[in-house]
C-alpha positions as CSV (number, residue, x, y, z in Angstrom):
1,M,94.1,132.9,88.1
2,K,95.3,129.5,86.8
3,Y,95.2,126.5,89.3
4,V,97.8,123.4,89.6
5,L,97.7,120.7,91.6
6,V,100.9,118.2,91.3
7,I,100.1,114.5,92.8
8,P,103.3,112.2,93.7
9,D,101.2,109.6,94.2
10,G,101.9,107.1,96.8
11,C,104.7,109.6,98.4
12,A,104.0,109.7,101.9
13,D,105.8,107.3,104.5
14,E,107.5,106.4,107.0
15,P,111.6,107.2,108.0
16,Q,113.6,104.5,107.1
17,Q,116.7,102.9,108.1
18,V,118.1,103.0,104.5
19,L,117.6,106.6,104.3
20,E,119.6,106.9,108.0
21,G,116.1,107.7,109.3
22,K,114.2,109.9,107.0
23,T,111.4,109.6,105.0
24,P,111.7,109.3,101.4
25,L,110.2,113.2,101.4
26,Q,113.5,114.2,103.6
27,A,116.0,112.6,102.3
28,A,114.8,114.1,98.5
29,H,116.4,116.6,97.1
30,V,113.3,118.9,96.7
31,P,113.9,122.6,96.3
32,H,111.0,123.7,93.9
33,M,108.9,121.4,96.6
34,D,110.6,123.3,99.4
35,E,109.7,126.8,97.8
36,V,106.0,126.1,97.5
37,A,106.4,125.5,101.3
38,R,108.4,128.4,102.1
39,L,106.2,130.8,100.1
40,G,103.0,129.4,101.6
41,T,100.9,127.2,103.9
42,V,102.0,123.0,104.2
43,G,99.9,120.9,106.7
44,R,97.9,117.7,106.1
45,T,94.9,116.2,104.7
46,D,93.4,112.1,105.7
47,N,91.8,111.4,101.9
48,V,90.7,108.2,102.6
49,P,88.2,107.9,105.0
50,E,89.3,104.7,107.5
51,S,86.0,102.5,106.7
52,M,87.4,102.5,102.8
53,P,90.1,100.5,101.0
54,S,93.3,102.8,100.6
55,G,94.0,103.8,97.0
56,S,94.4,105.9,94.8
57,D,90.2,105.8,93.3
58,V,89.9,107.2,96.5
59,G,92.7,109.2,97.5
60,T,92.1,111.2,94.1
61,M,88.6,111.7,94.2
62,S,89.2,113.3,97.1
63,L,91.7,115.2,96.3
64,F,89.4,116.4,93.8
65,G,87.0,117.5,95.7
66,Y,84.7,114.4,95.7
67,N,83.5,113.0,98.8
68,P,84.7,109.1,98.0
69,L,82.2,107.8,101.3
70,T,78.8,109.0,99.2
71,M,80.3,109.3,95.2
72,H,82.6,106.0,95.3
73,T,80.9,103.0,93.4
74,G,84.4,101.3,92.8
75,R,87.9,101.5,90.8
76,A,87.0,99.4,87.8
77,P,84.5,101.8,86.7
78,L,86.5,104.5,86.6
79,E,89.0,103.1,84.7
80,A,86.1,102.0,82.3
81,A,85.2,105.5,81.5
82,A,88.9,106.3,80.5
83,Q,88.6,103.4,78.0
84,G,85.2,105.4,76.9
85,I,83.3,102.2,77.6
86,E,79.8,103.1,78.7
87,L,78.4,101.0,82.0
88,E,74.3,100.5,81.4
89,S,72.1,100.2,84.6
90,G,73.1,97.4,86.3
91,D,76.3,96.8,84.5
92,W,79.1,96.0,86.1
93,A,83.0,96.6,85.7
94,V,86.1,94.7,87.1
95,R,89.7,95.6,87.2
96,C,91.2,92.5,85.3
97,N,95.3,92.7,86.4
98,L,97.7,90.2,84.8
99,V,99.4,88.6,87.4
100,T,102.6,86.4,88.3
101,V,101.5,83.7,91.0
102,E,104.0,81.2,92.3
103,N,103.8,78.4,95.1
104,G,100.5,80.0,95.8
105,R,102.5,83.4,96.5
106,M,101.9,87.0,94.5
107,K,105.3,86.8,93.0
108,S,104.3,89.9,90.6
109,F,101.7,92.1,90.2
110,T,102.4,93.5,87.3
111,A,103.6,90.1,85.7
112,G,106.8,91.9,85.1
113,Q,105.4,94.8,84.1
114,Y,104.0,92.9,81.1
115,P,104.5,94.4,77.6
116,N,100.6,95.9,75.9
117,D,101.3,93.6,72.7
118,L,101.2,90.2,74.9
119,G,98.7,91.3,77.2
120,R,96.7,92.2,74.5
121,Q,96.5,88.7,73.2
122,L,96.3,87.0,76.6
123,I,93.1,89.2,76.7
124,E,92.2,88.1,73.8
125,V,92.2,84.0,75.0
126,M,90.0,85.2,77.6
127,Q,87.4,86.6,75.8
128,K,87.6,83.6,73.3
129,A,86.8,81.7,76.1
130,Y,83.5,83.0,76.9
131,C,83.2,84.4,74.0
132,G,79.6,82.2,74.0
133,D,78.4,84.4,77.0
134,E,76.8,87.7,76.8
135,H,77.5,89.2,79.9
136,W,81.1,88.8,80.4
137,K,83.4,91.0,78.4
138,F,87.2,91.3,78.4
139,H,88.6,95.0,77.3
140,A,92.7,95.6,77.2
141,G,94.4,98.0,78.6
142,V,98.4,99.0,79.1
143,S,100.4,96.7,79.7
144,Y,99.2,94.3,83.2
145,R,96.1,96.5,83.6
146,N,92.9,95.7,81.7
147,L,89.2,95.4,82.3
148,L,86.5,92.8,83.0
149,L,83.0,94.4,82.3
150,Y,79.5,92.8,83.6
151,R,76.9,93.4,81.1
152,A,73.4,92.8,82.7
153,R,71.4,93.0,79.6
154,G,68.5,93.6,81.7
155,G,69.1,91.2,84.1
156,K,70.3,91.8,88.0
157,A,74.1,91.3,88.7
158,P,75.3,88.6,90.5
159,F,77.3,91.8,92.8
160,A,76.6,93.6,95.5
161,D,77.9,96.1,98.1
162,D,79.4,93.0,99.9
163,T,81.0,91.7,96.9
164,Y,84.6,91.8,98.7
165,S,88.2,91.8,96.4
166,V,91.8,92.2,97.7
167,P,94.2,95.0,95.0
168,P,96.6,92.3,93.9
169,H,99.3,95.1,94.9
170,D,98.2,95.1,98.3
171,I,99.8,91.0,99.1
172,T,102.9,91.1,96.8
173,D,104.9,87.8,98.3
174,Q,101.8,86.8,100.1
175,E,100.2,83.6,100.0
176,I,97.3,84.5,97.8
177,A,94.4,82.0,99.6
178,E,93.3,84.5,102.2
179,H,92.9,87.8,100.0
180,L,90.4,86.0,96.5
181,P,87.5,87.3,96.2
182,M,84.1,87.3,99.0
183,G,80.8,87.9,98.9
184,S,77.5,88.3,96.4
185,G,79.6,87.3,92.8
186,A,83.1,86.0,94.3
187,C,82.3,82.7,92.7
188,D,81.7,83.8,89.2
189,L,85.2,86.1,89.8
190,R,87.1,82.9,90.9
191,A,85.8,80.6,88.5
192,I,87.4,82.9,85.9
193,M,90.4,83.5,87.1
194,D,91.0,79.9,87.9
195,K,89.9,79.8,84.1
196,S,93.1,81.6,83.3
197,V,95.3,79.7,85.0
198,Q,94.7,76.7,82.7
199,L,94.4,79.0,79.5
200,F,97.5,80.8,80.8
201,A,100.1,77.8,80.8
202,E,99.9,77.1,77.4
203,A,99.5,80.7,76.2
204,P,102.3,81.5,73.0
205,A,102.7,85.0,74.8
206,N,104.1,83.2,78.0
207,Q,105.9,80.9,76.2
208,Q,107.5,84.4,74.5
209,R,108.2,85.3,77.8
210,R,109.8,82.2,79.4
211,D,112.3,82.1,76.3
212,R,113.5,85.5,76.9
213,G,113.7,84.8,80.7
214,E,111.4,86.9,82.0
215,L,108.0,86.4,84.0
216,P,105.1,85.0,82.3
217,A,101.5,85.8,83.4
218,T,100.0,82.6,85.3
219,Q,96.2,83.9,85.6
220,V,94.3,87.3,86.0
221,W,93.6,88.9,88.9
222,L,89.8,90.2,89.7
223,W,89.4,93.1,91.6
224,G,87.4,96.8,92.0
225,Q,84.5,96.1,91.2
226,G,82.0,98.5,91.1
227,S,78.7,100.0,88.8
228,R,78.6,103.4,86.7
229,P,79.5,106.4,89.2
230,D,77.5,109.7,89.1
231,L,79.4,112.6,89.5
232,V,79.1,116.3,88.7
233,P,80.7,118.0,86.6
234,F,84.0,120.2,88.1
235,A,82.7,123.2,86.2
236,D,79.7,123.0,87.6
237,R,80.6,122.7,91.3
238,F,83.9,124.9,91.1
239,G,83.5,127.4,88.0
240,V,87.0,126.3,86.5
241,R,87.7,124.1,83.2
242,G,90.1,121.5,84.1
243,A,92.7,119.1,82.4
244,V,94.8,116.0,83.3
245,I,97.9,114.9,82.7
246,T,98.1,110.5,83.9
247,A,99.4,107.8,82.8
248,V,96.7,105.7,84.8
249,D,94.0,105.2,83.6
250,L,91.9,105.4,86.7
251,L,92.8,109.0,86.8
252,R,92.0,109.4,83.0
253,G,88.6,107.9,84.0
254,I,87.9,110.4,87.3
255,G,89.1,113.0,84.8
256,R,86.3,112.5,81.9
257,L,83.7,111.4,84.5
258,I,83.8,115.1,85.9
259,G,84.3,116.9,82.0
260,W,87.9,117.2,82.2
261,D,90.2,117.3,79.4
262,V,92.7,114.2,79.5
263,I,96.1,115.7,77.8
264,E,98.4,112.3,76.5
265,V,102.2,113.0,76.9
266,E,104.6,110.4,74.8
267,G,106.6,108.5,77.1
268,A,104.0,108.5,79.8
269,T,105.0,105.1,81.2
270,G,103.2,105.0,85.1
271,Y,106.2,103.6,86.1
272,L,110.0,104.9,87.2
273,D,110.9,105.4,83.5
274,T,108.0,108.2,82.9
275,N,108.4,111.1,81.3
276,Y,109.0,113.9,83.8
277,A,109.7,116.6,81.9
278,G,107.5,115.8,79.2
279,K,104.6,116.2,81.6
280,G,106.1,119.3,83.1
281,Q,106.0,120.7,79.4
282,A,102.4,119.3,78.9
283,A,101.2,121.0,82.0
284,I,102.9,124.4,81.0
285,Q,101.2,124.0,77.7
286,T,97.8,123.0,78.7
287,L,97.4,126.2,81.1
288,Q,98.8,128.3,78.1
289,D,96.0,126.9,75.6
290,G,93.4,128.8,78.0
291,H,92.4,125.8,81.0
292,D,91.8,127.0,84.4
293,F,93.6,124.3,86.2
294,V,95.5,121.6,85.7
295,V,96.4,118.0,87.2
296,V,100.0,116.2,86.8
297,H,99.8,113.1,88.6
298,V,102.3,110.7,88.5
299,E,102.2,107.4,89.6
300,A,106.8,106.3,89.6
301,T,106.5,107.5,93.6
302,D,103.8,104.9,94.2
303,E,105.2,102.1,91.7
304,A,108.7,102.5,93.6
305,S,106.9,101.9,97.2
306,H,105.1,98.4,95.7
307,E,108.8,97.4,95.2
308,G,110.2,98.1,98.4
309,E,112.5,100.2,96.8
310,A,113.9,103.7,98.4
311,H,116.2,104.8,96.9
312,E,114.1,104.8,93.7
313,K,111.1,106.6,95.3
314,V,113.9,109.3,96.3
315,K,114.9,109.4,92.8
316,A,111.5,109.6,91.7
317,L,110.2,112.5,93.8
318,E,113.5,114.1,92.8
319,Q,112.7,113.7,89.0
320,I,109.1,115.3,89.8
321,D,110.5,118.2,91.8
322,A,113.0,119.1,89.0
323,H,110.8,118.8,85.6
324,I,107.3,119.2,86.9
325,V,107.3,121.2,90.3
326,G,110.2,123.8,89.3
327,P,109.5,124.5,85.7
328,V,105.4,124.6,86.2
329,H,106.1,127.0,89.1
330,E,108.5,129.1,87.3
331,Y,105.8,129.6,84.4
332,L,103.1,130.3,86.9
333,K,105.3,133.3,88.8
334,G,105.6,135.4,84.9
335,H,101.8,134.7,84.1
336,G,99.6,136.2,86.6
337,D,97.5,135.6,89.8
338,Y,97.9,131.6,90.4
339,R,98.2,128.4,93.1
340,L,99.8,125.6,93.3
341,I,99.6,122.7,95.5
342,V,101.7,119.4,95.9
343,C,99.7,116.4,97.8
344,P,99.5,112.9,97.3
345,D,96.5,111.3,97.3
346,H,97.3,108.3,100.2
347,P,100.4,106.8,102.1
348,T,102.2,103.7,100.1
349,F,104.4,102.6,102.8
350,L,108.1,100.9,101.7
351,R,107.5,98.6,104.7
352,T,104.3,97.4,103.6
353,K,104.7,98.0,100.2
354,T,101.0,98.9,100.5
355,H,98.7,101.6,99.7
356,S,98.1,102.9,104.0
357,H,95.3,105.0,105.5
358,G,96.6,108.3,107.4
359,Y,97.6,111.8,106.4
360,V,99.3,113.2,103.8
361,P,101.3,116.6,103.7
362,F,100.4,119.0,101.4
363,A,102.1,122.5,100.1
364,M,100.3,125.3,98.5
365,C,101.2,128.5,97.3
366,G,99.5,131.4,95.8
367,A,97.4,134.9,95.7
368,G,95.5,134.9,99.0
369,I,97.8,132.0,100.6
370,N,99.9,133.1,103.5
371,H,102.7,131.5,105.2
372,N,102.6,129.3,108.4
373,G,106.0,128.8,109.3
374,A,107.0,125.4,107.4
375,E,110.6,125.7,105.5
376,T,110.3,122.3,103.8
377,Y,107.8,119.9,102.2
378,D,107.7,116.6,103.9
379,E,105.6,114.6,106.9
380,V,107.2,116.3,109.6
381,S,107.0,120.0,108.5
382,A,103.5,119.2,107.8
383,E,102.2,118.1,111.3
384,A,104.2,120.6,113.0
385,T,102.0,123.2,111.3
386,G,99.1,122.0,113.5
387,D,97.2,122.8,109.9
388,T,95.2,119.5,109.9
389,M,92.1,118.6,107.4
390,D,90.5,115.4,108.5
391,N,87.9,115.5,105.6
392,G,90.2,115.0,101.9
393,Y,87.3,116.4,100.0
394,E,87.4,119.8,101.7
395,L,91.4,120.9,100.8
396,M,90.1,121.3,96.9
397,P,87.1,123.9,97.5
398,R,89.9,125.6,100.2
399,F,92.8,125.8,97.3
400,L,90.3,127.6,94.3
401,S,88.4,129.8,97.3
402,R,89.3,133.2,96.0
């Protein structure tokens, strides 16, 4: 049996006036997702417990069958794992975004999709400023996404469960003053953020951006802190060998922590211009190479919501359908027993431009899965079936059950 999970990140949404009162899923031409619905089961799942902040770290952990209430420690440690960074006892990892703040407001949580080479220069500027401190260590990532580590060195970290921070993508166009870190260790995080404002003001990398009429990164934004998680390998829990295809470090990190192979795809950007076809073909090749289970994650739908672009969200869904769901399903149908599921991790509303709590639709088909009456894959048809799962982490055991 072969299994595939396709995650159109944050695709669940509300009806949109600019889409004639339809949700992006309803407005999109997604015949292959609709085929999954007609051949199998459509329902709803809640992947993010109400007591936890909504985000892909919590939502995907649920989707992969792990209860985030007991196993989630923070987003940044998962991304540290993606970079092969080992956290020791007492160490903490913190997300370190490059952002653009103007007049006290979050203008861009990506600093205009800051390029890798210039982003690395800014992280080097930060590391140089803290080179005499044995605890703080900056790590360059991809584009605006970077990491800050606190190495305890046998001591005690300043952070605790009450340390509170806000993802920058949740406060687009909002004043930042009310969303700065709070709780244990917050003064350390705020001091680093303030220091970055001074350092970035004269940084050559930002001057290059200004000279080209592009957004500079005005500071770092620190959030998503956490200590080392302890996750049981996926194969030990479910008995199948897994792999993940993604352009996002968060998903790479979760994959590595649960023992999956991480498949890299040239041109996969984690943005609207990602290589959809390359991801679809990589999924097929990974199945051919002997993996039992493949996850294909696409960030583009989530990015479109964060930018409030309804038509771009529709376009991204259509690309996922045409270049990933369609070819992968066609391959599966010709190669023995299989199961295919399409499900986002959480809703991301165009109206708010932020991750949200609530149910998301799933559609799955294949061996042993019966049709439950739905003809299309969208939020409305999912609710109409009455198939609702309040604990998202129970969906994976159901999908893999024989």
